[in-house]
N, C-alpha and C positions, 0 to 999 in steps of 0.2 A: 951408622951413617946411611946405609942402604934403606933402612926402615924409614928414616926421615924423608929421604927422596921419594920412596914409594908412597908415603902418606901425602906428601906435597903433590905428587902426580895424581893421586886419587882425588884430592880436593880440587885440583885443576880440572880433572875430568868431570867431576860433579858440577862444577860451576859452568863449564862449557856446555854440558847437557841442559842445565837450567836456562842458559842464554839461548840455546837452540830451541828449547820449548817456548820461551818468551817470543822469540822471532817467529815461530810458527803461529803463535796466537796473534801476533801483529799482522802476519800475512792474511789470516782469516778475517780479522777486523778490517784491513785495508780492502780486501775483496768485497766484503759486505758493503763498505762505504762506496766503492766504485759502482756496485750494482744499484745503489740508491741514488746516485748522482744523475742529474739530467744531462742529456747529450746536447750537442749543438743543435741537432735537429729538433729536439724537444723545446729548446729555448726559442728557436726560430718560429716554431709552430705557435708557441704561446705569444710571441711578439706579434705575429700575424693576426692571431685572434684578438689581441688587445686593440690593434689598429682597426680591425673590422668593427669591433664594438664601439670604439671612439667615433668612427665615421657614422655608424648607425645612430649613436646618441646625438651627434651633431645634426643629422637630418631631422631627428625627432624634435630637437630643440627649435630648429627653424620652423617646423610645422606648428609647434605649440605657440611660438611667437607670432606667426602669421594669424593663427586662430585668435590669439589675444588681441591683435590689432583690429581684426574684423569685429570682434565683440565690442571693443571700445568705440569704434566708428559707429556701430549700431546703437550703442548707448547714447552717444553724442547726438545722433539723428533723432532718437526718441526724446531726449531732453529738449532739443530745439522744438519738436512738435508739441510737447507738453507746454513749453513756454508760450508758444503761439496760441494754443488753446486757452491757457490761463489768461492771456491778454484779451482774447475774444470774450471770455466769460466776464472778465472785469468790465470790459466795454459795454457788454449787454446789461450788466447790473447797473451801470451808470445810466444807461438809457431808460431802464425800468424805473429808477429813482426819479428821473426827470419827468417821465410820463406820469408817475404817481403824484409827483409834486405839483403838476399842472392841473390836476383835477380838483 
């Protein structure tokens, strides 16, 4: 009977040692995970950087839109000038035809 109890205790001891070993491995893994995790300061710094970049992008978009508006206004002005010149040329052509027709 004592042999059975001794064998049972030996098995229990072996299992407890395995559990302790597994727990130690888990501690190491948890420690590694904790080292790789971002801190609140890291997250705050990243958030601040994102906000700064978003603001910069917003300013750039506004500048690009203003440039686009100025370009479009310039194109419209040039189109108006071309239309006026086209009208003048057509008017001159009509005058020339009238002059040639009266000869």
